Residue, then its C-alpha position, 0 to 999 in steps of 0.5 A: m079657434i082655442m076652446s076655453h074652459e075657465p081653470a078651477t083654481a085661481n092665484a095658484w103658482y102655475l097660473d103665473a109660471f107658464r108665460a111666454e118667458y117660459l120658453e126662454v127659461y128652458p130653451w133646451r126643450d126644443q123640437a129636436s128633443a121632442e121628436q126623439e121623446v114622441d118617437r119613444a112614446l108612440e113606440w112604448l104606447s104601441v099608438s096606431p094611425q087610428d088612435r085618438v090622442l090627447d096631448l095633456c099639458c101640452g105647453a107651446g105644442r112641441h110634442s104635438h108638432w110630432i104626434r099629429n101625423n101619427c094618429s087619427l085625432l089629436y087634442s092638445l090641452d093646457l091652462s097657459e093662454s100665453l103657451l096656447k097662443r104659441a102653440r097655435s102659431q106653431l101648429g096652425r089654424d086647424a090644430a085642436l087646442v083646448r084651454a082647461d083644468v087637468r082636473t076637469l077635462p072638457f070631454v066625454d067618457a072614453s073619448f081617447d085611446q092614448v094620453l100623453m103627459f110629457f116633462t114633469s106635468f104631474g104633482y103641481f097641486a098641493t095634495d095627493e088627493e088633488n094629484g090623484s084626481v087628475l089620473k082619475e079624470v084621465a082615466r074617465v076619458v080613456r077607453v078601457d085598455g087605453g094608455l097613459l105615458l107619464d114622464l117625471p123626474d126620478r125623486d131621488s136623483t133630483i134631490e141628489g142633484l139639486v143645485a141651491s142657486s144658479h144665475r145665467s142669460e139667455g140672450d138679454l134675459s137674466i135668469e136667477e133661480h133658487r132651489s130647496l126642498s119643502v120642510d116635509g122633503k116631498r116638493v122641490e120649490k123653485s124661485v125665479v127672478l127674470e130681468r130684461g131691460g130693467n123690468e123684473r118678474r118674479y115667480t115660484e114653481s112647486v112640484r111633488l116629487y113622488h117615489f115609484d111605490e107612491m105613484e103606483t098606488l095613485l095610478i091603481q087607485a085611479g084605474w091604471k096598471i103600470s105595464n112598464c117604466h123607463g129611466d130615460w128617453q133612450g129606453g134605460r131601465y128605471i133605477c131609483g136613484e140612478s135614472p134622471r127620469m121615471i117615465m111610466v107607461a100605464m094601461r086603463q083597466d076595466e073596472d068590472r073585471 
């Protein structure tokens, strides 16, 4: 059974974007890549078999599949009902799946030792205050000295490599994508048109692109301290403008220290 908590925001772009077709639009985000990413994440966070872990924004559960054998307790949380149904089919009836908004996590304080947020699952909300509130809420449910892995795109590399338009097919699904920056240059915006058998669906994506310094400020304000930052899943050093990813490892600070 999937525990469900109603989302806090109606009619937001991410409510429409993450349907079942999402898995067809990004087929390279598969189990093989997830295994490598989980191996690195567990190493960088020093996850122990006794740890309680939250896979936050778990999607269809491809990372949870590999995490679950390396901890004592795993919860997998997402807002997409469609993706959680796919996660159930992947992970089985005993998996602890939760549907909730990341700004209002349905867990008591210090419920977890580690939280993992894979593949650009941060920066969805319209303001920095809302995005920062996610980090504060995650800090609430993590014990002092617990860890957070946050996998983000490098801002400058993303902008440099932005492709304005593309068209491709995945099987019988036609995918048309148009990408641009917001007027203030802080968000990457994407409009997507899917067509299959004469049926068309349109949706948008809008993600805030953060500089390292901006993220560091948000994390500190939320009670985190960055312990490391990697530029890719091979463990390369993070270099702004050169690294494809900005994978941050942070530790939960004691507010009384």
